[in-house]
C-alpha positions in Angstrom: 0.0 0.0 0.0 1.4 3.4 -1.0 2.8 5.8 1.6 0.6 8.6 0.2 -2.6 6.5 0.9 -1.5 5.5 4.4 -0.6 9.0 5.4 -3.7 10.7 3.9 -5.5 12.8 6.3 -8.8 14.7 6.5 -10.5 15.3 3.2 -7.8 13.3 1.4 -9.3 10.2 2.9 -12.7 11.2 1.8 -11.5 11.7 -1.8 -9.5 8.5 -1.9 -12.2 6.3 -0.5 -14.8 7.9 -2.8 -12.6 7.2 -5.8 -12.3 3.5 -4.8 -16.1 3.4 -4.3 -16.6 4.6 -7.9 -14.5 1.6 -9.1 -16.5 -0.7 -6.8 -19.8 0.6 -8.2 -18.7 0.1 -11.7 -17.7 -3.5 -10.9 -21.0 -4.0 -9.1 -22.9 -3.0 -12.2 -20.9 -4.6 -15.0 -19.4 -7.6 -13.2 -21.9 -8.7 -10.4 -21.4 -12.4 -11.0 -18.4 -14.8 -11.3 -18.1 -16.7 -14.6 -19.6 -19.8 -13.1 -22.4 -18.0 -11.3 -21.7 -19.9 -8.1 -21.0 -17.0 -5.8 -24.6 -16.3 -5.0 -26.8 -16.7 -1.9 -30.1 -18.5 -2.5 -33.1 -16.3 -2.1 -34.7 -16.3 1.3 -38.1 -15.2 0.0 -38.1 -16.3 -3.6 -36.1 -18.9 -5.5 -35.4 -16.3 -8.2 -34.1 -13.8 -5.8 -30.6 -15.2 -5.2 -28.2 -12.4 -4.4 -24.7 -12.1 -6.0 -21.9 -12.0 -3.5 -19.3 -10.2 -5.5 -20.8 -6.7 -5.2 -20.6 -6.9 -1.4 -17.0 -8.1 -1.7 -16.2 -5.1 -4.0 -17.5 -2.4 -1.6 -16.4 -4.4 1.5 -12.8 -4.3 0.1 -13.0 -0.5 -0.3 -13.9 0.0 3.4 -11.5 -2.8 4.5 -8.6 -1.1 2.7 -9.5 2.2 4.4 -9.7 0.7 7.8 -6.5 -1.2 7.4 -4.6 1.9 6.3 -6.0 4.4 8.7 -7.3 2.7 11.8 -6.4 -0.7 13.3 -3.8 -1.6 10.7 -4.5 -5.3 11.0 -6.0 -7.9 8.8 -8.6 -9.1 11.4 -10.3 -5.7 11.5 -10.2 -5.5 7.7 -11.7 -8.9 7.5 -14.6 -8.1 9.9 -15.5 -5.1 7.8 -15.2 -7.1 4.5 -17.5 -9.8 5.8 -20.0 -7.4 7.5 -20.3 -5.3 4.3 -20.8 -8.4 2.2 -23.6 -9.5 4.5 -25.1 -6.0 4.3 -25.2 -6.2 0.5 -26.9 -9.6 0.4 -29.5 -8.7 3.0 -30.3 -5.3 1.3 -30.5 -6.9 -2.1 -32.9 -9.7 -1.0 -34.9 -7.2 1.1 -35.4 -4.9 -2.0 -36.2 -8.0 -4.1 -38.8 -9.2 -1.6 -40.5 -5.8 -1.2 -40.9 -5.4 -5.0 -41.8 -8.9 -6.0 -44.1 -9.7 -3.1 -46.2 -6.6 -3.8 -46.0 -7.3 -7.5 -47.6 -10.8 -7.0 -50.2 -9.5 -4.6 -51.3 -6.9 -7.2 -51.4 -9.4 -10.0 -53.4 -11.8 -7.9 -56.0 -9.1 -7.2 -56.0 -8.1 -10.8 -56.5 -11.6 -12.0 -59.6 -12.1 -9.8 -61.4 -9.4 -11.7 -60.4 -10.6 -15.2 -61.2 -13.7 -17.1 -60.4 -15.2 -20.5 -57.2 -14.8 -22.5 -56.1 -11.7 -20.7 -56.2 -13.6 -17.4 -53.9 -16.2 -18.8 -51.4 -13.6 -20.0 -51.3 -11.8 -16.7 -51.0 -15.0 -14.8 -47.6 -15.6 -16.5 -46.1 -12.8 -14.5 -46.7 -14.5 -11.2 -43.6 -16.6 -11.3 -41.6 -14.8 -13.9 -39.4 -12.0 -12.9 -36.9 -11.0 -15.5 -35.4 -8.2 -13.5 -36.1 -8.0 -9.7 -36.4 -4.3 -10.0 -38.5 -4.2 -13.2 -42.3 -4.4 -12.8 -44.8 -5.8 -15.4 -46.3 -3.4 -17.9 -49.8 -3.6 -16.3 -48.5 -1.7 -13.3 -49.3 2.0 -13.2 -46.2 4.2 -13.2 -47.3 5.8 -9.9 -47.6 2.5 -8.1 -44.3 1.2 -9.5 -42.5 4.4 -8.3 -44.0 4.1 -4.8 -42.9 0.5 -4.5 -39.4 1.2 -5.8 -39.1 4.2 -3.5 -40.0 2.3 -0.4 -37.8 -0.7 -1.4 -34.9 1.6 -2.1 -35.1 3.5 1.2 -35.7 0.4 3.3 -32.9 -1.6 1.6 -30.5 1.3 1.7 -31.1 1.8 5.4 -30.8 -1.9 6.1 -27.5 -2.2 4.2 -26.2 0.9 6.0 -27.1 -0.4 9.4 -25.4 -3.8 8.9 -22.3 -2.1 7.3 -22.0 0.3 10.3 -22.2 -2.6 12.8 -19.2 -4.1 11.2 -17.4 -0.8 11.1 -18.2 -0.1 14.8 -17.1 -3.5 16.0 -13.5 -2.9 15.0 -13.3 1.0 15.1 -15.1 1.9 18.4 -14.5 5.6 17.9 -17.1 5.4 15.1 -19.8 4.6 17.6 -21.1 8.2 17.8 -24.6 9.5 17.1 -23.2 12.0 14.5 -21.4 9.3 12.5 -24.3 6.8 12.5 -27.0 9.3 11.8 -25.1 11.0 9.0 -24.2 7.7 7.3 -27.7 6.2 7.7 -29.3 9.3 6.3 -27.2 9.3 3.1 -27.7 5.5 2.8 -31.5 5.9 3.0 -31.7 9.0 0.9 -29.6 7.7 -1.9 -31.4 4.3 -1.8 -34.5 6.2 -2.9 -32.9 6.5 -6.3 -34.3 3.0 -7.0 -37.5 4.9 -7.9 -38.4 6.7 -11.1 -36.6 4.2 -13.3 -33.2 5.5 -12.2 -30.2 3.7 -13.8 -28.9 1.0 -11.4 -25.4 2.2 -12.3 -26.2 5.7 -11.0 -27.8 4.2 -7.9 -24.7 2.1 -7.2 -22.3 5.0 -7.7 -24.2 7.5 -5.6 -24.9 5.1 -2.8 -21.5 3.6 -2.5 -19.6 6.9 -2.9 -21.9 8.7 -0.3 -21.6 5.9 2.3 -17.8 5.6 1.8 -17.3 9.3 2.0 -19.4 9.5 5.2 -17.4 6.7 6.8 -14.0 8.2 5.7 -15.2 11.6 7.0 -16.0 10.0 10.4 -12.7 8.3 10.6 -10.9 11.6 9.8 -12.9 13.6 12.4 -12.2 11.1 15.1 -8.5 11.1 14.2 -8.4 14.9 14.4 -10.1 14.8 17.8 -7.6 12.2 19.0 -4.6 14.2 17.9 -6.1 17.3 19.5 -6.5 15.6 22.9 -2.9 14.4 22.8 -1.7 18.0 22.5 -3.9 19.2 25.4 
């Protein structure tokens, strides 16, 4: 690891971790699966909702590198953050998938009860066919689809943020402050809302990962500054 990276302070850490988060987001979007598609966690709610593990490892590696360079400087702490962030991604992914697809099937069931004939058979096909976990059938109104995506984005963003911060706080106790947690969870929830309005998933990944990484790096930087200040008192 370069000396410049290790000795980075203040906003340099924010910029460096944000840059790595951009790379992680690009990998998340363009390379979410391994060539054999074996690094996936079976869906807890739906057989089609298996979550790819690699995106969690990408972003977890970003945070683990920052923690190793600037905090504990040991592999155990980096490993805890890597595992915690990977778990956060899997849970958030499956949570969003569940919220969208469950309400999708409920809506289709209700719709089917009021329709008969050929149209009934066509709509029924959507019950067990989800091409994209975040893409709703054509029969959904745009307003309903946006509300469902908005709620799923906020909830999954918040859930992923909470689990990520648990891993961070386990190995960097100085991050256990109301300011650090509230700031990071706010940006995680707010940026998760980008799942609505047919926003590009690439944009969602970039904004979410950069925002969360920047907030965590900022927290580490502030705590380091406070620590140095106390040493000089």
